[in-house]
Each structure stands twice: as structure tokens, then as C-alpha cells.
N, CA and C of each residue as an Amber inpcrd file, in Angstrom:
protein
   330
  13.2370000   3.7420000   7.6220000  11.7110000   3.5710000   8.6170000
  12.1210000   2.1320000   9.4250000  11.9330000   2.1980000  10.7690000
  12.2490000   0.7470000  11.3360000  10.6520000   0.4980000  11.1230000
  10.9950000  -1.2870000  11.4280000   9.7220000  -2.0410000  10.7810000
   8.3080000  -1.5530000  11.7950000   8.8250000  -1.5670000  13.4030000
   7.3110000  -1.2310000  13.8810000   6.9340000   0.2850000  13.7850000
   7.4230000   0.7290000  13.4710000   6.9220000   2.7910000  12.8690000
   6.4520000   2.5870000  11.4530000   6.7160000   1.5380000  10.5420000
   6.0700000   1.0830000   9.1710000   4.6570000   1.1690000   9.8260000
   4.4490000   0.1270000  10.4860000   3.0880000  -1.0820000  10.8260000
   2.5660000  -0.3140000  10.7400000   2.8090000   0.6950000  12.2920000
   2.1610000   1.3540000  12.5950000   1.3360000   2.4120000  11.5740000
   2.6520000   2.9730000  10.8470000   1.7290000   4.4910000   9.8580000
   1.1370000   3.6580000   8.7850000   1.4460000   2.2030000   8.4150000
   0.8050000   1.4670000   7.2660000  -0.9540000   1.3710000   7.7560000
  -0.6930000   1.2650000   8.8890000  -2.5440000   0.9990000   9.7360000
  -3.1620000   2.2750000   9.7520000  -2.3280000   3.2830000  10.3230000
  -3.2360000   4.4430000  10.4140000  -3.9010000   5.3770000   9.4620000
  -2.2990000   5.0550000   7.9200000  -3.0770000   5.7490000   7.0350000
  -4.4970000   4.8300000   6.2200000  -4.5270000   3.5180000   6.1580000
  -5.3060000   2.5140000   5.8710000  -6.5410000   3.1360000   6.3570000
  -6.4060000   3.4310000   7.3370000  -8.2920000   3.6660000   8.3290000
  -8.5080000   4.7280000   7.9860000  -7.2340000   5.9860000   7.7160000
  -7.8000000   6.7870000   6.8920000  -8.0230000   7.2190000   5.9490000
  -7.7020000   6.4530000   4.6260000  -7.9090000   6.1840000   3.2590000
  -9.6280000   5.9090000   3.7620000  -9.3660000   4.6830000   4.4550000
 -11.2560000   3.9000000   4.4160000 -12.2290000   5.1750000   4.6860000
 -11.8470000   5.6120000   6.1660000 -12.9390000   6.3680000   6.3040000
 -13.5350000   7.5680000   5.6630000 -12.4490000   8.1820000   5.0900000
 -12.6020000   9.4970000   3.6850000 -12.9580000   8.8960000   2.4740000
 -13.4400000   7.6710000   2.6430000 -13.7390000   6.7660000   1.0660000
 -13.1480000   6.8090000  -0.1720000 -11.3340000   7.2770000   0.4120000
 -10.5610000   6.8410000  -0.7830000 -10.6400000   5.4010000  -1.4380000
 -11.0710000   4.5450000  -0.2730000 -11.0060000   3.1350000  -0.8870000
 -12.1690000   2.3460000  -0.1280000 -12.8240000   0.9620000  -1.0490000
 -13.9800000   0.3330000  -0.1770000 -13.0580000  -1.0980000  -0.2940000
 -13.9230000  -1.4740000   0.7330000 -13.3420000  -2.9670000   0.7450000
 -11.8780000  -3.3680000   0.8020000 -11.3130000  -4.4010000   0.0500000
 -10.1510000  -4.0050000  -0.0620000  -8.5850000  -3.3070000  -1.0730000
 -10.4160000  -2.5340000  -2.0120000  -9.3530000  -1.4840000  -2.6470000
  -8.1940000  -0.6280000  -1.8930000  -6.9230000  -0.6360000  -2.9950000
  -5.8670000   0.3370000  -2.7330000  -4.6200000  -0.1970000  -1.8930000
  -3.9760000  -0.0990000  -2.0270000  -2.9960000  -0.7840000  -1.0870000
  -1.8470000   0.7130000  -0.4890000  -1.2310000   0.2840000   0.0130000
  -0.2050000   0.8780000   1.0470000   1.2810000   0.2640000   1.5530000
   2.6760000   0.9580000   1.3780000   3.4900000  -0.0930000   1.3390000
   4.6210000   0.8440000   1.5860000   5.5770000   0.1690000   2.3080000
   7.1550000   1.4340000   3.2630000   8.3980000   0.5920000   2.7740000
   8.5710000   0.8590000   2.6210000  10.3330000   0.5680000   2.2920000
  11.2200000   0.8970000   3.6580000  11.6910000  -0.5470000   4.3120000
  12.0790000  -0.0140000   5.3000000  13.9700000   0.0720000   5.3530000
  14.2770000   0.7360000   6.1950000  15.6530000   0.8980000   6.1730000
  16.9500000  -0.1030000   5.8000000  16.7060000  -1.0980000   5.9420000
  17.0630000  -2.3260000   5.3960000  16.8250000  -2.8000000   4.2830000
  16.1350000  -2.2930000   3.0030000  15.6940000  -2.8970000   1.9400000
  14.4160000  -3.6460000   1.8220000  13.5810000  -3.9990000   3.1790000
  12.5470000  -5.0720000   3.0120000  11.3980000  -4.2660000   3.0150000
  10.2140000  -4.5470000   2.5440000   8.8830000  -3.7920000   2.0890000
   7.8300000  -4.4320000   3.2630000   7.6860000  -3.2880000   3.6630000
   6.4970000  -3.9890000   4.6930000   4.6610000  -3.2980000   3.6950000
   3.6320000  -4.5350000   3.4050000   3.2070000  -3.7700000   2.8050000
   1.6200000  -4.2490000   3.3590000   0.1990000  -3.6970000   2.8470000
  -0.6000000  -4.4150000   3.0940000  -0.9840000  -5.6700000   2.3960000
  -1.8430000  -6.3160000   3.3310000  -2.1250000  -7.7100000   2.8600000
  -3.4980000  -8.2490000   1.9590000  -3.3090000  -8.7540000   0.7710000
  -4.5750000  -9.0840000   0.1730000  -5.4430000  -9.1780000   0.5530000
  -6.7010000  -9.0590000  -0.1180000  -8.3740000  -9.3560000  -0.0020000
  -8.0470000  -8.8710000   1.5540000  -7.8300000  -7.1920000   2.0190000
  -8.1710000  -7.0410000   3.8310000  -8.5560000  -5.6520000   3.2550000
  -9.5480000  -5.4780000   3.6590000 -10.3480000  -4.2730000   4.1980000
  -9.0370000  -3.2270000   5.0910000  -8.8570000  -1.9620000   4.2740000
  -7.7370000  -1.2260000   4.8810000  -8.4060000  -0.1940000   6.1390000
  -9.5030000  -0.5440000   6.2340000  -9.7610000  -0.0200000   7.6610000
 -10.0730000  -0.6830000   8.6170000  -9.6720000  -2.1700000   8.5510000
  -9.3640000  -3.4230000  10.0140000  -8.6800000  -3.8590000  10.0610000
  -7.6390000  -3.1710000   9.5120000  -6.0270000  -3.7740000   9.3320000
  -5.1930000  -3.6270000  10.5860000  -4.3850000  -4.6120000  10.9630000
  -3.9510000  -4.6700000  12.1850000  -2.4470000  -4.5860000  12.0250000
  -1.7930000  -4.3450000  12.3490000   0.0350000  -4.0610000  12.6740000
   0.1730000  -5.7590000  12.4180000   0.1610000  -6.8890000  13.0870000
   0.0350000  -8.0770000  12.8680000  -0.2300000  -8.7850000  11.3410000
  -1.1690000  -7.6950000  10.4890000  -2.1110000  -8.2400000   9.2390000
  -1.0650000  -8.1620000   8.4030000  -0.5620000  -7.3910000   8.5010000
   0.9880000  -7.1270000   7.3110000   1.5570000  -8.0310000   6.5120000
   2.3270000  -7.7960000   5.6910000   2.7690000  -8.2920000   4.8770000
   4.8250000  -8.6150000   5.3080000   5.3150000  -9.3810000   4.8970000
   7.2100000  -8.1290000   4.7350000   7.2820000  -9.0960000   3.2570000
   8.2910000  -8.6500000   2.5910000   8.9880000  -9.2870000   1.2150000
  10.3580000  -8.2910000   1.2580000  10.5260000  -8.9180000   0.3700000
  11.9680000  -8.2160000  -0.2830000  11.6240000  -7.3060000  -1.4930000
  12.5040000  -6.7440000  -2.1620000  12.8170000  -5.8910000  -3.1170000
  12.1640000  -6.7540000  -4.5850000  12.3360000  -8.0400000  -4.2950000
  11.9280000  -8.7030000  -5.8080000  10.4010000  -8.9540000  -5.3980000
   9.6390000  -8.7400000  -4.2570000   8.1770000  -9.5430000  -4.1200000
   8.1710000 -10.8500000  -3.1020000   9.9160000 -11.3220000  -2.6000000
   9.6630000 -12.5650000  -1.7410000   9.3490000 -12.4770000  -0.7320000
   8.3030000 -13.4230000  -0.1790000   7.5280000 -13.1780000   1.3600000
   8.4110000 -13.1990000   2.0350000   8.5950000 -12.4980000   3.2210000
   9.4320000 -12.8990000   4.4290000   8.6370000 -13.0960000   5.3060000
   7.8040000 -12.5630000   5.6860000   6.5360000 -13.4770000   6.7610000
   5.2790000 -14.5430000   6.1370000   4.3970000 -14.9200000   6.9010000
   3.5970000 -15.5390000   6.9630000   2.0280000 -14.7010000   6.3680000
   2.1480000 -13.6130000   5.5120000   1.0390000 -12.9460000   5.0100000
   1.3500000 -12.8140000   3.9630000   0.2070000 -13.0150000   2.8520000
   0.5220000 -12.8510000   1.3330000   0.0600000 -11.0960000   1.0180000
   1.1840000 -10.6510000   0.2250000   0.7370000  -8.8490000   0.0140000
   0.0500000  -9.2070000  -1.3570000  -0.4880000  -8.2560000  -1.1940000
  -1.7450000  -7.9370000  -2.4230000  -0.8460000  -8.1050000  -3.4650000
  -1.6450000  -8.8140000  -5.0010000  -0.5100000  -8.5630000  -6.0920000
  -0.4780000  -7.2560000  -6.9620000  -1.1860000  -6.2630000  -6.4510000
  -0.5610000  -4.9080000  -6.4750000   0.7800000  -4.5750000  -5.8990000
   1.2710000  -5.3420000  -5.1190000   2.7070000  -5.0350000  -4.5970000
   3.6120000  -4.8620000  -5.8670000   3.4270000  -5.4110000  -6.5360000
   4.2800000  -5.6250000  -8.2730000   4.0910000  -3.7980000  -8.5890000
   3.6620000  -3.5150000  -8.4450000   3.7480000  -1.4590000  -9.2340000
   4.6270000  -1.4070000  -7.9370000   4.0600000  -1.1680000  -6.6640000
   5.2150000  -0.4950000  -6.2210000   6.3860000  -0.8010000  -5.8010000
   7.0300000  -2.0870000  -5.9070000   8.1860000  -2.7370000  -6.0670000
   8.9070000  -2.3720000  -7.0540000   8.1780000  -2.2170000  -8.1910000
   9.0450000  -1.5130000  -9.5570000   9.6560000   0.0600000  -9.1170000
   8.4340000   0.7760000  -8.9550000   8.8340000   2.2440000  -7.9840000
   9.8000000   2.2580000  -7.4130000  10.1650000   1.1370000  -6.4170000
  11.0870000   1.5960000  -5.1450000  12.2680000   1.0660000  -6.3210000
  12.5850000   0.0480000  -7.1190000  13.1520000  -0.1950000  -7.7080000
  14.2550000   1.0110000  -8.7290000  12.8900000   1.5160000  -9.1250000
  13.0050000   2.9600000 -10.2740000  13.4850000   4.2290000  -9.6990000
  13.3800000   4.1200000  -8.1960000  13.4450000   5.2430000  -7.8480000
  13.8390000   5.2060000  -6.1870000  14.7270000   5.0350000  -6.1880000
  15.3350000   4.7810000  -4.8980000  15.7140000   5.9010000  -3.3550000
  14.8010000   6.7740000  -4.1110000  14.5880000   8.1120000  -3.1810000
  13.3370000   7.7660000  -2.3300000  12.5860000   7.0280000  -2.7980000
  11.0430000   6.8810000  -2.7120000  11.1180000   5.6430000  -1.4350000
  10.5980000   6.2360000  -0.4090000  10.3560000   5.3500000   0.9020000
   8.8850000   5.1040000   1.2930000   7.6030000   5.0960000   0.6910000
   6.4420000   4.5880000   0.7810000   5.4770000   5.1300000  -0.7040000
   4.7070000   4.0820000  -0.4650000   3.5270000   4.2310000  -2.1730000
   2.1680000   4.2230000  -1.5680000   1.8010000   5.0110000  -1.6560000
   0.3300000   4.5160000  -1.4450000  -0.6910000   4.7870000  -2.2270000
  -1.6960000   4.1070000  -2.4740000  -2.4300000   4.1600000  -3.5430000
  -4.0710000   4.3210000  -3.2820000  -4.5690000   4.4200000  -3.9720000
  -6.4610000   4.2250000  -3.4160000  -7.3560000   4.4670000  -4.7560000
  -8.5980000   4.6640000  -5.0130000  -9.3560000   4.8460000  -5.8500000
 -10.3730000   5.7180000  -5.1850000 -10.4480000   6.7090000  -5.0980000
 -11.2090000   7.9390000  -4.5170000 -12.2010000   8.1960000  -5.5010000
 -13.6210000   7.8770000  -5.8780000 -14.3130000   7.9880000  -6.1970000
 -14.4430000   9.6430000  -7.2550000 -14.7880000  10.4160000  -6.8320000
 -13.7680000  11.5380000  -8.0930000 -13.4710000  11.0080000  -9.0700000
 -12.0640000  10.5900000  -8.8890000 -10.8700000  10.6140000  -9.8730000
 -11.6570000   9.1310000 -10.5890000 -12.1990000   8.2490000  -9.9290000
 -12.4640000   6.8960000 -11.0930000 -13.4380000   7.5380000 -12.2450000
 -14.2480000   8.0380000 -11.4410000 -15.3460000   9.0490000 -12.5070000
 -15.1760000   9.8090000 -13.7280000 -13.9400000  10.6550000 -13.6490000
 -13.2350000  11.3780000 -14.2920000 -12.2540000  10.2350000 -14.9560000
 -11.8530000   9.2680000 -14.6300000 -11.1980000   8.5030000 -15.4970000
 -12.1840000   7.8480000 -16.7520000 -13.2850000   7.6080000 -16.3600000
 -14.4230000   6.8640000 -17.1570000 -14.4920000   7.7780000 -18.3140000
 -14.8970000   8.8900000 -18.0070000 -15.1050000  10.0800000 -18.8300000
 -14.0440000  10.4350000 -19.7450000 -12.2730000  10.3480000 -19.5540000
 -11.8630000  10.1230000 -19.8180000 -10.8780000  11.9770000 -19.5540000
 -11.3690000  12.2570000 -18.8130000 -11.0360000  13.8990000 -18.5480000
  -9.4820000  14.1550000 -18.2410000  -8.8070000  15.0500000 -18.8900000
  -7.4230000  15.0280000 -18.0100000  -7.4490000  15.8310000 -16.7550000
  -6.4320000  15.6800000 -16.1490000  -5.9840000  16.7280000 -15.0610000
  -4.9620000  17.4730000 -15.2730000  -5.1480000  18.4450000 -14.5360000
  -4.0530000  19.7180000 -14.9460000  -3.1540000  19.8080000 -13.8390000
């Protein structure tokens, strides 16, 4: 995927996550591995419903910043997935309330 498409899709997915209450405030993150190996990711401390394409961070696969935007500290989890799974092109994690509640209650998912 090219960078402009990735930026557009990250913003779109962030807005959907926010509108559907899968995240609140700055919860959750989205990233995309570009064809050239760089990673575009949601910035730190940013509401997913209010992101813009220009607000996104760009890093290498080790997390080294490649622009002036700071990626979330949770990007490390995304980068580990990318390094371990070459077939994974995007990572999205959220905090939907029903699953948080189930996690608190230690329910198993089947």
C-alpha cells in the first residue's frame, strides 16, 4: 500500500472505531506497513475520531521516527507483529467496552 492510501485508511478506520465506541479519547491504535517497509501509525495522545492525514506518525520497523510526529508507545506491539509476521500489513487494536468488561470478569472467549 502506498503512503497516501494508508493515511486515508487509518483516518477512516479511526473515525469508525470512535463512532462505534470501540475507543474513547486516545485509546487504541492503527498502523499500516507500507510496501517500502515504513510504518504509518496513529500519533500519541490523539482522539481517533479527530485525526487527520497530516497528524500521523511514520517510523521504520524498529520504531525510529521518520517524520516530526510522535507515534504511540503502543506502536512497539504493532512493530513486533510486523517483524514476526511478514504477511501482516496492518494492525488495529481497540478497547470495546463489552470485551473490557469480559476481561475484568476473566471470561474465556470461544
